[in-house]
C-alpha positions as CSV (number, residue, x, y, z in Angstrom):
1,M,62.3,-61.9,-41.8
2,S,58.8,-63.2,-41.5
3,E,59.4,-65.2,-38.6
4,P,58.6,-62.2,-36.0
5,E,55.1,-61.8,-36.8
6,P,53.7,-64.7,-34.9
7,L,55.4,-63.9,-32.0
8,E,53.9,-60.3,-31.8
9,I,50.7,-61.8,-32.4
10,K,51.3,-64.3,-29.5
11,Q,52.1,-61.1,-26.9
12,E,49.0,-59.3,-28.3
13,Q,46.9,-62.4,-27.1
14,E,49.0,-62.7,-23.6
15,E,48.0,-58.8,-22.7
16,P,44.5,-59.2,-22.6
17,Q,44.1,-62.2,-20.6
18,H,46.6,-60.8,-17.9
19,Q,44.4,-57.6,-17.7
20,E,41.1,-59.7,-17.1
21,N,43.1,-61.9,-14.6
22,K,44.1,-58.1,-12.4
23,E,40.1,-57.1,-12.8
24,Q,39.0,-60.3,-11.4
25,K,41.1,-60.1,-8.7
26,Q,39.8,-56.3,-7.8
27,K,36.8,-57.3,-7.8
28,E,36.9,-60.3,-5.4
29,K,38.7,-57.7,-3.0
30,Y,36.0,-55.0,-3.4
31,E,33.3,-57.8,-2.9
32,K,35.1,-58.8,0.4
33,T,36.0,-55.4,1.8
34,K,31.7,-54.6,1.1
35,L,30.8,-57.7,3.0
36,Q,33.2,-57.0,6.2
37,K,31.8,-53.1,6.1
38,G,28.1,-54.7,6.0
39,Q,29.2,-56.7,8.7
40,T,30.5,-53.9,11.1
41,E,27.9,-51.8,10.1
42,S,25.2,-54.5,11.1
43,S,27.3,-54.9,14.6
44,K,27.5,-51.1,14.9
45,Q,23.0,-50.7,14.4
46,K,22.6,-53.5,16.8
47,T,25.1,-52.1,19.6
48,Y,23.0,-48.5,18.5
49,K,19.8,-50.4,18.9
50,K,20.2,-51.3,22.2
51,K,19.1,-49.2,24.7
52,P,18.1,-51.5,27.6
53,F,17.0,-49.0,30.3
54,S,13.9,-47.5,30.1
55,C,12.1,-44.7,31.9
56,G,9.0,-46.4,34.3
57,T,6.9,-42.5,33.8
58,C,7.6,-41.3,30.1
59,G,8.8,-44.5,28.3
60,K,12.2,-42.8,27.1
61,V,15.0,-45.4,26.7
62,F,18.7,-45.3,27.3
63,R,21.9,-47.4,26.8
64,Q,23.5,-46.9,30.3
65,K,22.0,-47.0,33.9
66,R,23.3,-43.8,35.0
67,S,21.5,-41.7,31.9
68,L,18.6,-43.4,33.2
69,I,19.5,-42.1,36.5
70,S,20.1,-38.7,36.0
71,H,16.6,-38.6,33.6
72,L,15.0,-39.5,36.6
73,S,15.6,-36.6,38.7
74,T,13.9,-34.7,35.5
75,H,10.2,-35.9,36.9
76,T,10.9,-36.0,40.5
77,G,12.6,-32.2,40.9
78,K,15.3,-33.3,42.5
79,K,18.5,-31.0,42.2
80,D,21.2,-32.5,44.3
81,F,24.2,-29.8,42.5
82,S,24.1,-26.5,43.9
83,C,26.0,-23.4,42.9
84,R,27.8,-22.3,45.8
85,T,28.0,-18.5,44.4
86,C,24.2,-17.8,43.4
87,G,22.6,-20.6,45.2
88,K,21.1,-22.2,41.7
89,S,20.0,-25.6,41.9
90,F,20.5,-28.6,39.3
91,C,19.5,-32.1,38.3
92,Q,23.3,-32.8,36.8
93,K,26.4,-32.4,37.5
94,S,27.4,-31.6,34.2
95,N,24.6,-28.6,34.2
96,L,26.4,-27.1,37.5
97,T,29.8,-27.4,35.6
98,R,28.9,-25.8,32.4
99,H,26.7,-22.8,34.8
100,M,29.9,-22.5,36.8
101,M,31.8,-21.2,33.9
102,I,29.1,-18.0,33.7
103,H,30.5,-16.8,37.1
104,T,34.3,-17.8,36.2
105,G,34.2,-16.4,32.3
106,E,35.5,-19.7,31.2
107,K,35.1,-20.2,27.3
108,P,37.1,-22.8,26.3
109,F,35.8,-23.0,23.0
110,S,36.7,-20.6,20.3
111,C,35.2,-20.3,17.0
112,R,38.4,-20.7,14.3
113,T,36.8,-18.4,11.4
114,C,35.4,-15.1,14.0
115,E,37.6,-16.3,17.1
116,K,34.2,-16.1,19.3
117,S,34.4,-18.0,22.2
118,F,31.7,-20.3,23.9
119,C,31.2,-22.0,27.2
120,Q,29.9,-25.1,25.9
121,K,31.0,-27.1,22.3
122,S,27.5,-27.5,21.6
123,S,27.2,-24.0,21.2
124,L,30.4,-23.4,18.9
125,I,28.9,-26.4,16.5
126,S,25.6,-24.2,16.5
127,H,27.7,-21.0,15.6
128,I,29.5,-22.6,12.9
129,R,26.6,-22.8,11.1
130,T,26.2,-19.0,11.1
131,H,29.3,-18.9,8.8
132,T,28.5,-22.4,6.8
133,D,24.9,-21.4,6.6
134,E,24.1,-24.9,7.4
135,K,20.5,-25.6,8.4
136,P,20.3,-29.7,9.1
137,F,17.0,-29.9,10.4
138,S,13.7,-29.7,7.8
139,C,10.2,-29.1,8.8
140,G,8.1,-32.0,7.2
141,T,4.8,-30.0,6.8
142,C,6.4,-26.8,5.1
143,G,10.1,-27.4,4.0
144,K,11.9,-24.7,6.2
145,S,15.1,-25.3,7.6
146,F,16.4,-24.5,10.9
147,R,20.1,-24.8,12.2
148,H,19.1,-26.1,15.6
149,K,16.9,-28.9,16.8
150,S,14.9,-26.8,19.6
151,S,14.3,-24.5,17.0
152,L,12.1,-27.0,14.5
153,I,11.0,-28.2,17.7
154,C,9.4,-24.9,18.4
155,H,8.6,-24.5,14.9
156,M,6.4,-27.6,14.7
157,W,4.1,-25.8,17.2
158,S,3.3,-23.3,14.8
159,H,1.2,-26.1,12.1
160,T,-0.9,-26.6,15.3
161,D,-3.4,-24.7,17.3
162,E,-2.2,-26.5,20.7
163,K,-1.5,-23.8,23.8
164,P,-1.0,-26.4,26.5
165,F,1.0,-24.1,28.8
166,S,-1.8,-21.4,30.4
167,C,-0.7,-18.4,32.6
168,G,-2.2,-18.9,36.0
169,T,-2.8,-15.1,36.5
170,C,-4.8,-13.8,33.6
171,G,-5.4,-17.1,31.8
172,K,-3.1,-16.4,28.6
173,S,-1.9,-19.6,26.9
174,F,1.4,-20.1,24.9
175,R,3.1,-22.9,23.0
176,H,6.3,-23.6,24.7
177,K,7.0,-23.5,28.4
178,S,9.7,-21.2,28.3
179,S,7.6,-18.0,26.8
180,L,5.3,-18.9,30.0
181,I,8.0,-18.4,32.4
182,C,8.8,-14.8,30.5
183,H,5.5,-13.9,30.6
184,M,5.0,-14.4,34.4
185,W,8.0,-11.9,34.6
186,S,5.4,-9.3,33.6
187,H,2.7,-10.0,35.9
188,T,5.9,-9.7,38.7
189,D,8.0,-7.0,37.2
190,E,10.9,-9.2,37.7
191,K,14.0,-8.8,35.2
192,P,16.4,-11.0,36.3
193,F,19.0,-10.6,33.4
194,S,20.7,-7.2,33.6
195,C,23.0,-5.5,31.4
196,G,26.6,-5.0,33.0
197,T,27.3,-1.7,31.1
198,C,24.3,0.6,31.7
199,G,22.4,-1.6,34.2
200,K,19.3,-2.1,32.0
201,G,16.9,-5.2,33.3
202,F,15.5,-7.7,31.0
203,C,12.9,-10.5,31.4
204,Q,14.7,-12.6,28.6
205,K,18.0,-13.5,27.8
206,S,17.8,-13.4,24.3
207,S,16.8,-9.8,24.7
208,L,20.1,-8.9,27.3
209,V,22.2,-10.7,24.1
210,H,20.8,-8.3,21.5
211,H,21.0,-5.3,23.7
212,M,24.5,-6.0,24.5
213,W,25.8,-5.2,20.7
214,S,24.3,-1.5,21.5
215,H,27.2,-0.4,23.2
216,T,29.5,-1.9,20.4
217,D,29.6,-0.4,17.0
218,E,30.1,-3.8,15.5
219,K,27.4,-4.7,12.3
220,S,28.8,-7.9,10.7
221,F,25.8,-8.8,8.5
222,S,25.7,-6.4,5.2
223,C,22.7,-6.5,2.8
224,G,24.2,-7.2,-0.5
225,S,21.7,-4.7,-2.0
226,C,21.9,-1.9,-0.6
227,G,24.7,-2.5,1.6
228,K,22.7,-1.5,5.0
229,N,24.8,-3.2,7.8
230,F,23.3,-4.7,10.7
231,R,24.4,-6.5,13.9
232,H,22.1,-9.5,13.8
233,Q,21.7,-12.5,11.2
234,S,17.8,-12.2,11.9
235,S,17.8,-8.6,11.3
236,L,19.5,-9.0,7.7
237,T,16.6,-11.4,6.7
238,I,13.9,-9.6,7.9
239,H,15.3,-6.5,6.0
240,M,16.0,-8.3,2.8
241,R,12.0,-8.8,2.6
242,V,12.1,-5.2,1.8
243,H,14.0,-6.2,-1.2
244,T,12.4,-9.1,-2.2
245,G,8.6,-7.9,-1.0
246,E,8.2,-11.0,0.5
247,K,5.3,-11.2,3.2
248,P,5.1,-14.7,4.7
249,F,2.9,-13.9,7.4
250,S,-0.9,-13.8,6.6
251,C,-4.1,-13.1,8.5
252,R,-6.6,-15.5,8.7
253,T,-9.6,-13.2,9.0
254,C,-8.7,-10.6,6.4
255,G,-5.9,-12.0,4.3
256,K,-3.4,-9.1,5.2
257,N,0.3,-10.1,4.7
258,F,3.0,-8.7,6.6
259,R,7.0,-9.0,6.8
260,Q,7.3,-9.8,10.6
261,K,5.3,-12.2,12.9
262,R,5.2,-9.4,15.7
263,Y,3.0,-7.0,12.9
264,L,0.7,-10.4,12.8
265,T,0.3,-10.8,16.4
266,R,-0.3,-7.0,16.6
267,H,-2.7,-7.1,13.7
268,I,-5.0,-9.8,14.9
269,R,-5.6,-7.9,17.8
270,I,-7.4,-5.3,15.6
271,H,-10.2,-8.4,14.9
272,T,-10.0,-9.7,18.2
273,G,-10.3,-6.8,20.3
274,E,-7.6,-7.6,22.6
275,K,-5.7,-5.1,24.9
276,P,-3.3,-7.2,27.0
277,F,-1.4,-4.6,28.3
278,S,-3.2,-2.3,31.0
279,C,-2.2,0.8,32.9
280,R,-2.2,0.6,36.8
281,T,-2.5,4.0,37.4
282,C,-5.5,4.7,35.3
283,E,-6.3,1.4,34.0
284,R,-6.4,2.0,30.5
285,S,-5.2,-1.1,28.1
286,F,-3.6,-1.0,24.9
287,C,-2.7,-3.5,21.9
288,Q,0.9,-3.2,22.3
289,K,3.5,-3.0,24.9
290,N,5.3,0.4,23.5
291,S,1.9,2.4,23.5
292,L,1.7,1.8,27.3
293,T,5.2,3.0,27.9
294,I,4.4,5.9,26.0
295,H,1.0,6.3,27.9
296,M,3.2,5.7,31.3
297,T,5.1,9.0,30.6
298,V,1.7,10.9,30.6
299,H,1.3,10.2,34.6
300,T,5.1,10.6,35.2
301,G,5.6,13.7,33.1
302,E,9.0,12.2,32.1
303,K,10.1,13.6,28.9
304,P,14.1,11.7,28.6
305,F,14.7,12.7,24.8
306,S,15.5,16.5,24.2
307,C,15.9,18.3,21.0
308,R,19.3,19.9,20.7
309,T,18.2,22.8,18.6
310,C,15.3,24.2,20.5
311,G,15.5,21.9,24.0
312,K,12.1,20.8,23.5
313,G,11.5,17.4,25.1
314,F,9.7,14.5,24.3
315,S,8.4,11.1,25.7
316,H,8.8,9.2,22.7
317,K,12.2,8.9,21.0
318,S,10.1,8.6,17.3
319,N,8.6,12.1,18.2
320,L,11.9,13.6,18.4
321,T,12.9,12.1,15.5
322,R,9.9,13.6,13.5
323,H,10.3,16.9,15.5
324,T,13.9,17.2,14.4
325,N,12.8,17.8,10.7
326,I,10.6,21.1,11.7
327,H,14.4,22.6,12.1
328,T,15.7,21.2,8.6
329,D,12.2,21.9,7.0
330,E,13.4,18.8,5.0
331,K,10.0,17.4,3.3
332,P,10.9,14.5,1.2
333,F,7.5,12.5,1.0
334,S,5.3,14.2,-2.0
335,C,2.0,13.6,-2.9
336,R,1.8,12.2,-6.6
337,T,-1.7,13.9,-7.3
338,C,-1.3,17.2,-6.1
339,G,2.6,17.9,-5.1
340,K,1.7,18.4,-1.4
341,S,4.9,17.5,0.6
342,F,5.5,16.1,3.8
343,R,7.8,15.5,6.5
344,H,6.7,12.2,7.6
345,K,5.7,8.8,5.5
346,I,2.7,8.3,7.7
347,S,1.4,12.1,7.3
348,L,1.3,11.3,3.2
349,T,-0.1,7.9,3.7
350,S,-3.2,9.5,5.8
351,H,-2.7,12.6,3.1
352,M,-3.6,10.1,0.3
353,R,-6.8,9.3,1.6
354,A,-8.1,12.8,1.1
355,H,-8.0,11.7,-2.7
356,T,-9.5,8.1,-2.5
357,G,-12.0,8.8,-0.1
358,E,-10.7,5.7,2.1
359,K,-11.8,5.6,5.5
360,P,-10.6,2.2,7.1
361,F,-11.0,3.0,10.9
362,S,-14.6,2.6,11.7
363,C,-16.7,2.8,15.3
364,R,-18.6,-0.2,16.1
365,T,-21.1,1.8,17.8
366,C,-22.6,4.5,15.2
367,E,-20.6,2.8,12.1
368,K,-18.8,5.9,11.3
369,S,-15.9,6.1,9.5
370,F,-12.5,8.1,9.3
371,C,-9.4,8.3,7.8
372,Q,-6.9,8.4,10.9
373,K,-7.0,6.5,13.5
374,S,-6.1,9.1,16.2
375,S,-9.7,10.4,14.6
376,L,-11.3,7.1,15.6
377,T,-9.9,7.2,18.9
378,S,-10.7,11.2,19.7
379,H,-14.2,9.9,18.6
380,M,-14.7,7.3,20.5
381,T,-14.8,9.6,23.6
382,V,-18.1,10.8,22.1
383,H,-19.8,7.3,23.3
384,T,-18.1,6.8,26.6
385,G,-18.1,10.5,27.7
386,E,-14.6,10.1,28.6
387,K,-12.9,13.7,29.1
388,P,-9.0,12.8,30.6
389,F,-7.6,16.2,29.6
390,S,-8.5,18.5,32.1
391,C,-7.4,22.5,32.9
392,R,-5.5,23.4,36.0
393,T,-6.6,26.5,35.9
394,C,-10.2,26.4,35.8
395,G,-10.7,22.6,36.3
396,K,-12.8,22.8,32.7
397,S,-12.2,19.1,30.9
398,F,-11.4,18.0,27.4
399,R,-11.9,14.8,25.0
400,Q,-9.0,15.9,23.0
401,K,-5.6,17.4,23.9
402,G,-5.7,19.6,21.1
403,N,-8.9,21.1,22.5
404,L,-7.1,21.6,26.1
405,T,-4.2,23.7,24.5
406,K,-6.6,25.6,22.9
407,H,-8.4,26.1,25.6
408,L,-5.3,27.0,28.0
409,S,-4.6,30.4,25.7
410,T,-7.7,31.9,26.7
411,H,-5.9,32.0,30.0
412,A,-2.8,33.8,28.9
413,V,-2.9,37.3,29.0
414,V,-0.4,37.8,25.9
415,K,-2.1,37.5,22.8
416,P,0.7,37.8,20.0
417,F,-1.2,37.6,16.5
418,S,-3.3,40.2,15.8
419,C,-5.4,41.0,12.9
420,R,-4.4,43.9,10.4
421,T,-7.8,44.9,9.3
422,C,-9.7,45.0,12.8
423,G,-6.7,44.8,15.2
424,K,-8.4,41.7,17.1
425,S,-5.7,39.7,19.0
426,F,-5.6,35.5,19.2
427,C,-3.3,33.5,21.2
428,Q,-2.5,31.2,18.4
429,N,-2.0,31.8,14.8
430,S,-4.2,29.0,13.3
431,S,-7.1,31.2,14.7
432,L,-5.8,34.1,13.2
433,T,-5.9,32.2,10.1
434,S,-9.3,31.1,10.3
435,H,-10.3,34.7,11.9
436,M,-8.6,36.5,8.1
437,R,-11.2,34.5,6.2
438,T,-14.2,36.3,7.7
439,H,-12.5,39.8,5.8
440,T,-11.5,38.1,2.6
441,S,-14.9,35.7,2.8
442,E,-12.4,33.1,1.5
443,K,-14.1,29.6,1.7
444,S,-11.6,27.1,1.3
445,F,-13.8,24.0,2.7
446,S,-16.3,23.0,0.4
447,C,-19.1,20.0,0.7
448,R,-18.9,17.3,-1.6
449,T,-22.8,16.3,-0.9
450,C,-24.3,19.9,-1.6
451,G,-21.5,22.2,-2.8
452,K,-21.6,24.4,0.2
453,S,-18.5,26.7,1.1
454,F,-16.8,27.3,4.9
455,C,-14.3,29.3,5.8
456,Q,-13.0,26.6,8.5
457,K,-12.5,22.7,8.2
458,S,-14.4,22.6,11.8
459,S,-17.7,24.2,10.1
460,L,-17.4,21.6,7.1
461,T,-17.1,19.0,9.5
462,N,-20.2,20.2,11.6
463,H,-22.4,20.3,8.3
464,M,-21.5,17.1,7.0
465,S,-23.5,15.5,10.1
466,T,-26.3,17.1,8.6
467,H,-26.3,14.5,5.4
468,A,-25.6,11.8,8.1
469,V,-28.0,9.1,8.3
470,V,-27.4,8.1,11.4
471,K,-28.0,10.7,14.4
472,P,-26.0,9.5,17.7
473,F,-27.2,12.5,19.8
474,S,-30.9,11.8,21.6
475,C,-32.9,13.7,23.8
476,R,-34.0,11.9,26.7
477,T,-37.2,13.7,27.4
478,C,-38.7,13.7,24.0
479,G,-36.6,11.2,22.0
480,K,-35.8,13.9,19.3
481,R,-32.3,12.8,17.4
482,F,-29.6,15.3,16.4
483,S,-26.3,15.0,14.3
484,Q,-24.1,17.1,16.6
485,K,-23.9,17.1,20.5
486,G,-23.9,21.0,20.2
487,N,-27.6,21.3,18.7
488,L,-28.8,18.6,21.6
489,T,-27.0,20.9,24.3
490,S,-29.0,24.0,22.1
491,H,-32.3,21.8,22.4
492,M,-32.0,20.5,26.0
493,R,-33.0,24.2,27.3
494,T,-36.1,24.4,25.5
495,H,-37.1,21.8,28.0
496,T,-35.4,23.2,31.2
497,G,-36.2,26.9,30.4
498,E,-32.7,28.0,30.5
499,K,-31.8,31.3,28.4
500,L,-28.0,31.7,28.7
501,Y,-28.1,35.0,26.2
502,L,-29.6,38.3,27.4
503,C,-30.2,41.3,25.3
504,G,-27.9,44.1,27.0
505,I,-30.6,46.8,25.8
506,C,-33.7,45.1,27.0
507,G,-32.6,42.4,28.9
508,K,-34.6,39.7,27.1
509,G,-33.3,36.0,27.6
510,F,-33.1,33.8,24.7
511,C,-31.6,29.8,24.6
512,R,-29.6,30.2,21.7
513,K,-26.9,32.8,20.6
514,D,-28.4,32.8,17.0
515,N,-31.9,33.8,18.2
516,L,-30.3,36.8,20.2
517,F,-28.8,37.9,17.1
518,V,-32.0,38.0,15.2
519,H,-33.7,40.0,17.8
520,M,-30.9,42.6,18.3
521,T,-32.2,43.8,14.7
522,T,-35.4,45.0,16.6
523,H,-33.0,47.8,18.1
524,T,-30.8,48.3,15.1
525,C,-34.0,49.5,12.6
526,G,-34.2,46.1,10.6
527,V,-29.9,46.3,10.1
528,S,-28.5,42.9,10.5
529,Y,-26.8,42.6,13.5
530,V,-23.0,41.8,13.2
531,Q,-21.2,40.4,16.4
532,P,-19.0,43.3,18.0
533,V,-15.1,42.5,19.1
534,E,-15.9,43.3,22.5
535,M,-19.1,41.6,22.9
536,A,-20.8,44.6,24.6
537,S,-24.3,44.4,22.9
538,F,-25.1,41.0,25.0
539,Q,-24.4,39.4,28.2
540,I,-24.1,35.7,29.2
541,A,-26.5,35.0,32.1
542,S,-24.6,34.0,35.3
């Protein structure tokens, strides 16, 4: 019974030895395979690095002689392959073959995920990355990644200030040749890419591609935060910054940040004063192209956007959108300080400056500041003397469109707004509202400097100039300066001797209306003269 024990021990000793031999053989096999693989890769690298054909112009090297011959045509400009349909020429036959698919509509390469088709295999490969979110090309400077190598190459220019491509017409410089080509069409008005559905023309093919989505209801890209849908991945990427608060584009001058590069480009023009978009009719210049487009409707009178409720026409879609809120009476934007509500966010933003006292828009001539950009634009006409708005009835010109609108009511026969106290009629409701304060003695507008109150905002505005140190209006005869142009006009009559205001009783003339009112007390036995409704007691000299 004691004999089996040595046998069992022997078997246990033989089993580890067998295992060691097996592991040794596997190790030898692995080393042999690794060596063979290394030799193969080394051979491949030698073959890969071998590019014996070099271009004498730019130094680029090629593996095959035919590739070098095709490349040389890029330097000579020779284009031997022409399209029989449209006549466009190409350096290489392969480019012509790809181009022909545009005319035939052939798209042999299809995406298995969304079934979208493409003319070229490279386009399909690039498209597939939109599903996988793969971005294999990274910038060595900032680490930003891209789906396409061409996008990385374009991005690399953003780290340099180099702009090697210049426009021969206006001198503007660009980082990319394609940008220069697109820009050149702005001088020729050429729009080679047309929409087959509505016929609208575009300078760039990418703009046409984006436009084509407007004819479909397809919005494949959804926001995970709010559920909003978008037609383009780029639009979704920009939208996501609303939720994250990311503003990657910074102004080097003032440090202000922006969500989109185009907003930064537009902002920089405030510092440089650049206005690249000019009107060919009146030569007025603008910072933005859409501002020029809106301005052109002033000359054409075109108002393509109409309100479905009242039929009023507008030259711009945004104006129509704002107008429609009048019919709904909806005011979703409220001021947290005073509770006042507004239909538009921009109106609330402007209103908030009344509480903060912020005046971000300054005049470079007299340094006067304004809460709104439109107020600055209107103010600038004081220095330029420009009066672009003319009355067709009497020819009188005005600096602001609102003043022309008010003036036109003087030609109107009908005055529908009447005062219940004295019976005086007005063309505008705002004029009646201002007039009513003369009966109620209400003075809603107060000066923050001296506390004086006024019935009308315009009177307060005129009064504020008396506190201003700057007096921009000067007399050319004696050099005396005035804060208001109206005071300068009255002062000029002291030099010319002109007396516009005549007393209807004795015929005596006066330079100023208030002097006439003082004079009228001599006829009323010292009682203060009150201007009558019909202006019967004095006349203006003709």
